[in-house]
C-alpha positions as CSV (number, residue, x, y, z in Angstrom):
1,M,28.4,25.3,-25.9
2,S,27.5,22.1,-24.1
3,S,29.7,20.9,-21.3
4,D,30.7,17.8,-23.0
5,F,32.1,19.6,-26.2
6,F,33.9,22.0,-23.8
7,I,35.5,19.3,-22.1
8,R,36.2,17.5,-25.3
9,L,38.1,20.5,-26.6
10,V,40.1,20.8,-23.2
11,G,41.1,17.3,-23.4
12,M,42.2,17.4,-26.9
13,V,44.4,20.4,-26.1
14,F,45.8,18.9,-22.9
15,F,46.5,15.4,-24.4
16,S,47.9,16.8,-27.7
17,I,50.5,18.8,-25.7
18,V,51.3,15.6,-23.6
19,G,51.6,13.6,-26.9
20,V,54.2,16.3,-28.3
21,Y,56.2,16.0,-25.2
22,I,56.1,12.2,-25.3
23,G,56.9,12.3,-29.1
24,N,59.7,14.6,-28.3
25,W,61.1,12.2,-25.7
26,L,60.8,9.3,-28.1
27,G,62.5,11.2,-30.9
28,R,65.7,11.5,-28.9
29,F,66.4,7.9,-29.7
30,D,66.1,8.5,-33.5
31,N,66.8,12.1,-34.4
32,T,66.1,11.6,-38.0
33,Q,62.3,10.6,-37.2
34,Q,61.8,13.2,-34.3
35,T,59.3,15.3,-36.2
36,F,57.4,12.3,-37.1
37,Y,57.2,11.1,-33.6
38,V,56.1,14.6,-32.3
39,M,53.4,14.9,-35.0
40,T,52.2,11.2,-34.7
41,V,51.9,11.0,-30.9
42,G,50.7,14.4,-30.8
43,L,47.6,13.8,-33.0
44,V,47.1,10.4,-31.3
45,G,46.9,12.3,-27.9
46,A,44.5,15.1,-29.5
47,L,42.4,12.3,-30.8
48,F,42.4,10.4,-27.3
49,G,41.4,13.6,-25.6
50,L,38.6,14.5,-28.1
51,V,37.0,11.1,-27.8
52,L,37.6,9.9,-24.3
53,T,37.9,12.9,-21.9
54,P,34.1,12.9,-21.1
55,F,34.3,9.2,-20.2
56,F,36.5,9.8,-17.1
57,T,35.4,13.5,-16.4
58,T,31.7,14.7,-16.9
59,R,30.1,11.1,-17.5
60,P,31.2,10.0,-13.9
61,L,30.1,13.2,-12.4
62,R,26.7,13.0,-14.1
63,S,26.2,9.3,-12.8
64,L,27.3,10.5,-9.5
65,R,24.7,13.3,-9.5
66,A,21.9,10.8,-10.7
67,L,22.7,8.4,-8.0
68,L,22.5,11.3,-5.3
69,N,19.4,12.3,-6.9
70,R,17.8,9.0,-6.4
71,L,18.8,8.9,-2.7
72,S,16.5,10.4,-0.1
73,A,17.9,13.1,2.2
74,E,17.6,10.7,5.2
75,V,20.0,8.4,3.4
76,I,22.5,11.0,2.5
77,F,22.3,12.4,6.0
78,S,22.9,9.0,7.7
79,G,25.8,8.3,5.2
80,M,27.6,11.4,6.1
81,V,27.2,11.0,9.8
82,G,28.5,7.3,9.3
83,L,31.4,8.6,7.4
84,I,32.3,11.2,10.1
85,V,32.1,8.6,13.1
86,G,34.0,6.1,11.0
87,L,36.9,8.6,10.3
88,I,36.9,9.5,14.1
89,I,37.3,6.0,15.1
90,S,39.9,5.3,12.4
91,A,42.0,8.2,13.6
92,L,41.8,6.9,17.2
93,L,43.0,3.4,16.2
94,A,45.6,4.6,13.7
95,F,48.2,5.6,15.9
96,P,48.2,2.2,18.3
97,L,48.1,0.3,15.0
98,S,51.2,2.3,13.6
99,L,53.2,1.1,16.6
100,L,53.1,-2.6,15.3
101,P,56.2,-4.1,13.7
102,D,56.6,-3.5,10.1
103,P,54.9,-4.4,7.6
104,A,51.8,-4.5,9.8
105,G,52.4,-0.9,11.3
106,R,52.4,0.6,7.9
107,I,49.5,-1.5,6.3
108,L,47.0,-2.0,9.2
109,P,46.2,1.9,9.7
110,F,45.1,2.2,6.1
111,I,43.2,-1.1,6.0
112,G,41.5,-0.2,9.3
113,V,40.3,3.2,7.8
114,L,38.9,1.5,4.8
115,F,37.0,-1.4,6.8
116,I,35.8,1.0,9.8
117,T,34.6,3.7,7.5
118,Y,32.7,1.2,5.3
119,F,31.3,-0.6,8.2
120,S,30.2,2.7,9.9
121,V,28.5,4.3,6.8
122,S,26.8,0.8,6.2
123,L,25.5,0.7,9.6
124,F,24.1,4.0,9.8
125,I,22.2,3.7,6.4
126,M,20.8,0.4,7.3
127,R,19.6,1.6,10.8
128,Q,18.8,5.1,9.8
129,N,15.2,4.9,11.0
130,D,16.3,3.5,14.4
131,F,18.8,6.4,15.0
132,A,16.2,8.9,13.8
133,N,13.7,7.5,16.4
134,I,16.2,7.7,19.1
135,M,17.0,11.4,18.3
136,S,13.3,12.1,18.3
137,A,12.9,10.5,21.6
138,L,15.8,12.5,23.0
139,T,14.4,15.8,21.5
140,S,10.9,15.1,22.9
141,R,12.4,14.3,26.4
142,R,14.2,17.5,26.3
143,E,11.5,19.7,25.2
144,D,9.4,18.2,28.0
145,G,11.9,19.1,30.8
146,G,13.4,15.4,31.0
147,T,10.1,13.7,31.9
148,G,10.0,11.8,28.7
149,S,6.1,11.7,28.8
150,N,5.8,12.7,25.2
151,F,5.6,10.1,22.7
152,P,8.5,10.3,20.1
153,T,7.2,11.3,16.4
154,S,7.4,8.4,13.9
155,N,10.1,8.6,11.1
156,R,8.2,6.8,8.6
157,T,7.8,8.2,5.3
158,T,4.7,7.6,3.0
159,L,4.8,8.3,-0.8
160,L,1.5,10.0,-2.0
161,D,0.0,9.1,-5.3
162,T,-1.6,11.6,-7.6
163,S,-5.0,9.9,-7.4
164,V,-5.1,10.1,-3.5
165,I,-4.3,13.8,-3.8
166,I,-7.1,14.5,-6.1
167,D,-9.3,12.4,-4.1
168,G,-9.1,14.8,-1.1
169,R,-9.8,12.5,2.0
170,V,-6.0,12.2,2.7
171,A,-6.1,15.8,4.2
172,D,-8.9,14.8,6.8
173,I,-7.1,11.5,7.6
174,A,-3.7,13.2,7.9
175,K,-5.1,15.7,10.5
176,T,-6.4,13.1,12.7
177,G,-3.0,11.7,13.3
178,F,-3.4,8.4,11.6
179,L,-0.7,9.1,9.1
180,P,2.5,9.6,11.2
181,G,5.8,10.7,9.9
182,T,6.4,12.4,6.6
183,L,4.2,12.7,3.6
184,L,6.6,12.7,0.6
185,I,5.4,14.1,-2.7
186,P,7.9,13.6,-5.5
187,R,8.4,16.4,-8.2
188,F,7.1,14.1,-10.8
189,V,3.8,13.4,-9.0
190,L,3.5,17.3,-8.7
191,N,4.3,17.7,-12.4
192,E,1.5,15.2,-13.2
193,L,-1.0,17.1,-11.0
194,Q,-0.2,20.4,-12.7
195,Y,-0.5,18.8,-16.1
196,I,-4.1,17.6,-15.0
197,A,-4.8,21.0,-13.7
198,D,-3.9,22.7,-17.0
199,S,-6.1,20.1,-19.0
200,P,-8.5,21.5,-21.7
201,D,-11.1,19.1,-20.4
202,N,-13.2,21.0,-17.8
203,L,-13.8,17.9,-15.5
204,R,-10.0,16.8,-15.5
205,R,-9.0,20.6,-14.8
206,Q,-11.4,20.7,-11.8
207,R,-9.9,17.6,-10.4
208,G,-6.5,18.8,-10.8
209,R,-7.2,22.2,-9.2
210,R,-8.9,20.1,-6.3
211,G,-5.7,18.4,-5.9
212,M,-3.7,21.6,-5.6
213,E,-6.1,23.0,-3.0
214,V,-5.5,19.6,-0.9
215,L,-1.8,20.0,-1.0
216,A,-2.1,23.6,0.1
217,E,-4.4,22.4,3.0
218,L,-1.9,19.6,3.9
219,Q,1.0,22.1,4.1
220,K,-1.0,24.5,6.3
221,A,-2.0,21.8,8.8
222,P,0.5,22.1,11.7
223,S,0.2,18.5,12.7
224,V,1.1,17.2,9.1
225,V,4.6,17.0,7.8
226,V,4.7,17.4,4.1
227,R,7.8,17.3,2.1
228,I,8.2,18.0,-1.8
229,S,11.3,16.1,-3.2
230,D,13.1,16.5,-6.5
231,I,14.1,12.7,-6.1
232,D,13.5,11.0,-9.3
233,V,13.9,7.5,-11.1
234,D,16.1,7.5,-14.2
235,G,15.1,5.4,-17.2
236,V,11.4,5.2,-16.4
237,R,8.6,7.4,-17.8
238,E,5.2,6.1,-16.2
239,V,4.6,7.9,-12.8
240,D,3.1,4.7,-11.3
241,D,6.4,2.7,-12.2
242,K,8.5,5.6,-10.8
243,L,6.5,5.4,-7.6
244,V,7.0,1.6,-7.3
245,I,10.6,1.8,-7.8
246,L,11.3,4.7,-5.5
247,A,9.1,3.0,-2.7
248,R,11.4,-0.1,-3.0
249,Q,14.6,2.1,-2.8
250,L,13.3,4.1,0.2
251,K,11.5,1.2,1.8
252,C,8.2,3.1,2.4
253,P,4.6,2.5,1.5
254,I,2.5,4.2,-1.1
255,L,-0.8,6.0,-0.3
256,T,-3.1,5.5,-3.1
257,N,-6.6,4.6,-4.2
258,D,-5.7,3.5,-7.7
259,Y,-6.4,-0.2,-8.3
260,N,-3.9,-0.7,-11.0
261,L,-1.0,0.6,-8.9
262,N,-2.4,-1.4,-6.0
263,R,-2.0,-4.6,-7.7
264,I,1.5,-3.7,-9.5
265,A,3.0,-2.5,-6.2
266,E,1.7,-5.9,-4.5
267,L,3.3,-8.0,-6.9
268,Q,6.6,-6.4,-6.4
269,G,6.5,-6.5,-2.7
270,V,5.7,-2.8,-2.1
271,P,3.3,-2.1,0.9
272,I,0.2,-0.2,-0.1
273,L,-2.0,2.0,2.0
274,N,-5.4,2.1,0.3
275,I,-7.9,4.8,1.3
276,N,-11.0,2.9,-0.2
277,E,-10.0,0.0,2.0
278,L,-9.6,2.2,5.0
279,A,-12.9,3.6,4.3
280,N,-14.6,0.2,4.1
281,A,-13.0,-0.9,7.3
282,V,-14.2,1.8,9.5
283,K,-17.9,1.7,8.3
284,S,-20.3,0.6,10.9
285,V,-20.6,-3.0,11.6
286,V,-24.2,-4.2,11.2
287,L,-25.5,-7.7,12.0
288,P,-28.5,-9.6,10.6
289,G,-31.4,-9.0,13.0
290,E,-30.6,-5.4,14.0
291,T,-33.1,-2.4,13.4
292,L,-32.0,0.6,11.5
293,A,-33.6,4.1,10.9
294,I,-33.3,4.4,7.2
295,S,-34.6,7.2,5.0
296,V,-35.6,5.9,1.7
297,I,-34.5,8.2,-1.3
298,Q,-35.0,6.3,-4.3
299,E,-35.9,2.9,-6.2
300,G,-33.8,0.0,-6.4
301,K,-32.7,-2.1,-9.4
302,E,-35.0,-4.8,-8.8
303,Q,-38.8,-4.7,-8.5
304,N,-40.4,-3.1,-5.5
305,Q,-37.0,-2.1,-3.9
306,G,-36.1,1.1,-2.3
307,V,-32.5,2.4,-1.5
308,G,-31.4,4.5,1.5
309,Y,-27.9,5.2,3.0
310,M,-26.5,5.1,6.5
311,D,-24.5,7.9,7.9
312,D,-21.2,6.6,6.7
313,G,-22.3,6.1,3.2
314,T,-23.2,2.2,3.4
315,M,-26.0,1.4,0.7
316,V,-29.1,0.0,2.4
317,V,-31.4,-1.9,0.0
318,V,-35.0,-2.2,1.5
319,E,-37.3,-4.8,0.2
320,G,-40.6,-3.5,-0.7
321,G,-39.3,0.1,0.0
322,N,-40.3,1.6,-3.4
323,R,-43.8,2.7,-1.8
324,L,-41.7,4.2,1.1
325,I,-39.7,6.8,-0.9
326,G,-39.4,10.0,0.9
327,K,-39.9,8.5,4.4
328,T,-37.7,7.5,7.4
329,V,-38.7,4.2,8.5
330,D,-37.5,1.4,10.8
331,V,-36.0,-1.7,8.9
332,G,-34.4,-4.8,10.1
333,V,-31.4,-6.2,8.5
334,T,-31.7,-9.4,6.8
335,K,-28.3,-9.8,5.0
336,V,-24.9,-8.0,4.9
337,L,-23.0,-8.3,1.7
338,Q,-19.4,-7.4,1.2
339,T,-18.4,-6.5,-2.3
340,A,-15.4,-4.8,-4.0
341,A,-17.2,-1.6,-4.1
342,G,-18.0,-1.8,-0.5
343,R,-20.6,-3.1,2.1
344,M,-24.2,-3.4,1.0
345,I,-27.0,-4.1,3.5
346,F,-30.5,-5.9,2.7
347,A,-33.3,-5.1,5.0
348,K,-37.1,-5.3,5.3
349,P,-39.6,-2.7,6.9
350,E,-40.5,-3.6,10.5
351,N,-44.2,-2.9,9.8
């Protein structure tokens, strides 16, 4: 038996009894029609309870639950702290306000409670990151014996996409400390990762299992804070759309290397942290005229070209390098080309 059906039955019985009492009271004005009033109003009460009871019982509770499910733990905690602070301030001001002449002495304490509580909750939610940083700084100073030499931990939250978990490089980046704060993984991202790991396709299954291993590695790292949350977005089925909406609600960036998600998020004003862009940004800077030692490993696309790679994976195209395959030679850089796939270097052998 569903909760809605049970509540409808309870409401039907309750309002039918109320209707019988109302009908009996109306029938006192006309004793000849008392039975008619009792039956009619009782049936109307039963119909009212059967149809409308869920709209002011289970439906509001379900909407409140969905709203709380969309909010992060930080927002809920900040709101509760703001509510407590607002009630304390209101209680302190209620007594002096009640000493004012009537009607101000009776009205202003109530208005003060509403206004101060609303203002306090709004303030703590809007400045939740600032308050968290202050608490982190105080905690760090207390743990350091009051010297305050430790830097406070950043309170930034970063959403992780499925693609970046499968990629695997996020674990190494997080361990270096370049991703401060909390790495948040929503439950729907974890479900998508599990779906990929259970795929009948061998390649997709291996990628999904690799993602599971990366998550386990992140959770074991002592310097990385990983949190898996049941927070969800109602009315949206696509994972990318849920991530964008969730990032806008939490005001946090998305860590991904998905090109389509990158563009969709940028159009909606959501900050993106792209691992591919980071990898391109940290590659070695090479200028035309410099000399490199390159091992030519294969032929290039054009005639007489050879291809080698630098230590960071940057492709080096060597003119006339097809005869040098398998050898390590000194080459002079002639041109550096930046493409969407990364940086390419063109060079010629020194000898």
